[in-house]
C-alpha positions as CSV (number, residue, x, y, z in Angstrom):
1,M,44.4,293.7,205.1
2,K,45.6,291.5,207.7
3,K,49.0,292.7,208.1
4,R,47.6,296.2,208.5
5,Y,45.3,295.0,211.6
6,I,48.4,293.5,213.1
7,Y,50.6,296.9,212.8
8,L,47.5,298.7,214.3
9,L,47.3,295.7,217.1
10,A,51.2,296.4,217.7
11,L,50.9,300.4,217.8
12,P,50.1,301.4,221.2
13,G,52.6,298.8,222.7
14,V,55.2,300.5,220.1
15,L,54.3,304.1,221.2
16,F,54.3,303.2,224.8
17,L,57.8,301.8,225.1
18,A,59.2,304.7,222.4
19,V,57.6,307.4,224.6
20,F,58.4,305.7,228.1
21,M,61.6,303.8,227.3
22,I,63.3,304.5,224.1
23,V,63.3,308.2,223.8
24,P,64.4,308.8,227.4
25,M,67.1,306.4,227.2
26,I,68.1,307.8,224.0
27,L,68.2,311.4,225.3
28,T,70.0,310.2,228.5
29,I,72.5,308.2,226.6
30,G,73.0,311.1,224.2
31,T,73.9,314.1,226.7
32,T,77.2,311.9,227.4
33,F,78.8,312.2,223.8
34,F,78.6,315.6,224.0
35,N,79.6,319.1,226.0
36,E,80.0,322.7,225.0
37,N,83.1,321.8,222.6
38,G,80.7,319.2,220.6
39,F,80.9,315.6,220.0
40,T,83.6,314.2,222.7
41,L,84.4,310.8,224.2
42,K,86.8,312.1,226.9
43,A,84.0,311.5,229.7
44,Y,84.2,307.6,228.7
45,I,87.9,308.0,228.3
46,D,88.0,309.1,231.8
47,L,86.1,306.6,233.2
48,F,87.8,303.9,231.6
49,K,91.5,305.3,232.8
50,D,89.4,304.8,236.5
51,K,91.0,301.4,238.0
52,Y,88.1,301.8,240.8
53,F,85.8,301.4,237.7
54,T,87.5,298.9,235.5
55,D,87.8,296.8,238.7
56,I,84.2,297.0,239.3
57,L,83.4,296.3,235.7
58,L,85.5,293.4,235.4
59,T,84.1,292.0,238.9
60,T,80.5,292.4,237.5
61,F,81.6,290.7,234.3
62,K,83.3,288.0,236.6
63,V,80.3,287.3,238.5
64,S,77.7,287.2,235.5
65,V,79.7,284.7,233.6
66,V,80.4,282.1,236.9
67,T,76.7,282.8,237.5
68,T,75.5,281.6,234.0
69,F,77.9,278.7,233.9
70,I,76.7,277.5,237.4
71,C,73.1,277.9,236.0
72,I,73.8,275.8,232.9
73,L,75.4,273.3,234.9
74,L,72.8,273.1,237.6
75,G,69.6,273.9,235.1
76,F,70.7,271.0,232.1
77,P,70.1,268.3,233.9
78,A,67.3,269.4,235.6
79,A,65.4,270.5,232.7
80,Y,66.6,267.0,231.0
81,Y,65.3,265.2,233.9
82,I,61.7,267.6,234.0
83,S,61.3,267.0,230.0
84,K,61.4,262.9,230.2
85,L,58.5,263.2,232.7
86,G,54.8,262.7,232.1
87,T,52.3,265.5,231.8
88,K,51.0,265.9,235.3
89,K,54.7,265.1,236.7
90,K,56.2,267.9,234.2
91,A,53.6,270.6,235.3
92,I,54.2,270.1,239.1
93,L,57.8,270.4,238.9
94,L,57.8,273.3,236.4
95,L,55.5,275.2,239.1
96,L,57.8,274.4,241.7
97,T,60.7,275.6,239.8
98,I,58.7,278.9,238.6
99,F,57.7,279.5,242.1
100,P,60.7,281.2,243.9
101,L,60.4,283.7,241.1
102,L,57.1,284.9,242.7
103,T,59.4,285.9,245.7
104,S,60.7,289.1,246.0
105,P,64.2,289.3,245.8
106,V,64.8,291.2,248.7
107,V,63.5,288.3,250.8
108,R,65.2,285.9,249.3
109,S,68.3,287.9,249.9
110,F,67.5,288.3,253.7
111,A,67.4,284.7,253.7
112,W,70.7,283.7,252.0
113,M,72.1,286.6,254.7
114,V,70.6,284.3,257.2
115,I,72.3,281.2,255.5
116,I,75.5,282.3,254.8
117,G,76.3,285.0,257.6
118,K,78.9,284.2,260.3
119,N,76.3,283.3,262.6
120,G,74.4,281.7,260.0
121,V,73.2,278.0,259.5
122,I,76.1,276.9,257.4
123,N,79.1,278.1,259.6
124,K,77.2,277.0,262.8
125,L,76.7,273.2,260.7
126,L,80.2,273.1,259.8
127,M,81.7,274.4,263.2
128,G,79.4,271.6,264.8
129,I,81.0,269.1,262.9
130,G,84.1,270.1,263.4
131,L,85.1,270.9,259.8
132,I,86.2,274.5,260.6
133,D,87.4,276.4,263.5
134,Y,86.5,279.9,262.2
135,P,83.0,281.0,260.4
136,L,83.7,281.3,256.9
137,N,83.4,284.9,255.5
138,I,81.0,283.9,252.6
139,L,78.6,287.1,253.4
140,Y,79.4,290.5,251.3
141,T,81.6,288.8,248.8
142,P,81.1,288.2,245.0
143,V,80.9,284.5,246.1
144,A,77.4,285.7,248.3
145,I,76.1,287.9,244.9
146,M,77.0,284.6,242.9
147,I,74.7,282.2,245.4
148,G,72.0,284.8,245.1
149,L,71.9,285.5,241.7
150,V,71.7,281.6,241.1
151,H,68.9,281.4,243.2
152,L,67.1,284.2,241.3
153,F,68.2,283.2,237.6
154,L,68.4,279.3,238.0
155,P,64.3,278.7,237.1
156,L,64.8,281.0,234.2
157,I,67.1,278.2,232.2
158,I,65.5,275.6,233.1
159,V,62.3,276.9,231.7
160,S,64.2,277.7,228.7
161,L,65.4,274.6,228.3
162,V,62.6,272.3,229.0
163,G,60.5,274.0,226.2
164,V,63.4,273.0,223.8
165,M,63.9,269.2,225.4
166,E,60.4,268.5,225.3
167,N,60.4,268.7,221.2
168,I,63.2,266.6,220.7
169,E,61.7,263.5,219.1
170,I,62.7,260.1,220.9
171,D,62.9,258.3,217.3
172,V,65.9,260.6,216.9
173,L,67.4,259.3,220.3
174,N,66.5,256.1,219.7
175,A,68.1,256.3,216.0
176,A,71.0,257.2,217.6
177,E,71.2,254.3,219.9
178,S,70.7,251.7,217.1
179,L,73.7,253.2,215.2
180,G,76.1,252.1,218.2
181,A,76.0,255.3,220.1
182,S,76.2,255.3,223.8
183,K,73.9,256.9,226.0
184,M,76.7,259.5,227.0
185,D,77.1,260.2,223.2
186,V,73.5,260.7,222.6
187,F,73.6,263.1,224.9
188,L,76.6,265.0,223.8
189,R,76.2,264.8,220.4
190,V,72.2,264.9,219.6
191,V,70.7,266.0,222.7
192,V,73.2,269.4,223.3
193,P,73.5,270.3,219.9
194,L,69.5,270.2,219.9
195,C,69.2,272.4,222.9
196,V,71.4,275.0,221.7
197,P,68.5,277.5,221.1
198,G,67.3,277.1,224.4
199,L,70.8,276.9,226.1
200,V,71.6,280.7,224.4
201,I,68.1,282.1,225.1
202,G,68.3,280.8,229.0
203,S,71.9,281.8,229.0
204,I,71.2,285.4,227.7
205,L,68.8,286.2,230.2
206,V,71.0,284.9,233.2
207,F,74.0,286.8,232.2
208,V,72.2,290.0,231.2
209,G,70.3,289.6,234.5
210,S,73.1,289.1,236.6
211,F,74.7,291.8,235.3
212,T,72.2,294.2,235.3
213,A,70.8,293.1,238.9
214,Y,70.7,295.5,241.8
215,T,68.9,294.3,245.1
216,T,70.6,291.4,245.6
217,P,74.1,292.4,245.0
218,A,73.2,295.0,247.1
219,L,72.3,293.5,250.1
220,L,74.3,289.9,249.7
221,G,77.7,292.3,248.4
222,G,77.5,295.1,250.8
223,K,80.6,296.9,250.3
224,Q,81.4,295.0,247.4
225,R,80.3,297.0,244.3
226,V,79.2,295.9,241.2
227,I,78.3,297.9,238.4
228,S,74.6,298.6,239.1
229,T,75.4,299.4,242.6
230,F,77.9,301.8,241.3
231,L,75.6,303.5,238.8
232,Y,72.8,303.9,241.9
233,Q,75.7,305.3,244.3
234,N,76.9,307.7,241.5
235,A,73.1,308.4,240.6
236,I,71.7,309.0,244.4
237,T,74.4,309.2,246.7
238,L,76.8,311.5,244.6
239,N,73.9,313.0,242.3
240,D,76.4,312.9,239.4
241,R,74.0,312.3,236.6
242,Q,76.7,312.5,233.9
243,V,78.8,309.6,235.6
244,A,75.3,307.5,236.0
245,S,74.5,308.1,232.4
246,I,77.8,307.1,231.2
247,I,77.9,303.6,233.4
248,A,74.1,302.8,231.9
249,A,75.3,303.5,228.1
250,I,78.0,301.1,229.1
251,M,75.9,298.5,230.5
252,I,73.3,298.8,227.8
253,I,76.3,298.5,224.9
254,I,78.0,295.4,226.6
255,T,74.7,293.6,227.0
256,F,74.1,294.4,223.4
257,F,77.3,293.1,222.7
258,V,77.4,290.0,224.7
259,T,73.8,288.9,222.6
260,T,75.2,289.5,219.7
261,V,78.2,287.2,220.3
262,M,76.0,284.6,221.9
263,N,73.8,284.7,219.2
264,L,76.5,283.9,216.7
265,V,78.0,281.2,218.4
266,A,74.6,279.7,218.4
267,K,74.4,280.0,214.7
268,K,78.3,278.5,214.4
269,L,77.0,275.4,216.7
270,N,73.7,274.6,215.2
271,P,73.8,276.4,211.7
272,K,70.6,274.7,211.0
273,G,68.9,276.9,213.4
């Protein structure tokens, strides 16, 4: 009886997702596999033969992977420090970590345009102290996109890791040290393996978010295309809904593939779950 009530509670949400997300997505993507002659993959093959598209896809993949890697490097020590604090300090720092998520990506992107533009704060500072003679071309490049995406998604990986790290028993760390392990060995051989679940969840959130983000790449990338801006160009500017649907299908397939691979890697690294 209890299970029946649980299913009834979940039913409205499931119906909403099915009607307004799953069904339209299936109908949109399903049309890309059929033409007047029946089932075909010709549209996909033709798109992957286009060097312009493959370059955009590789650029997007590279930006997403590098963004995820940078977020891990920056987020892991920050999360470790926060997890070791008392309840009050931890709550304050987590609030400050999450606060940037409440700011619109548009506002943050324009802020970065002011900071990294040719006449921005960074170039003026570097030229003022004599490190460079000419302004650096940072804005409207993949580097600018990565800067914006790291700022956008870093809180997600910090929060994911803090939730795992704060559940690591201090007795486990003390036991490792009592057996002769250095603090670095404890961190690498005990803390890191125990953080694999949070690391995987955070990495998936950052990668998928970076791979599908539109606002930040559109504002900071300029003419530098990524797959989301390319989809928008075909759907809205060129009004080519067929190609836009194919691009959407490719994005979904890649995100599912990457998520599956990362989960398999997590099981290998932490077989006990």
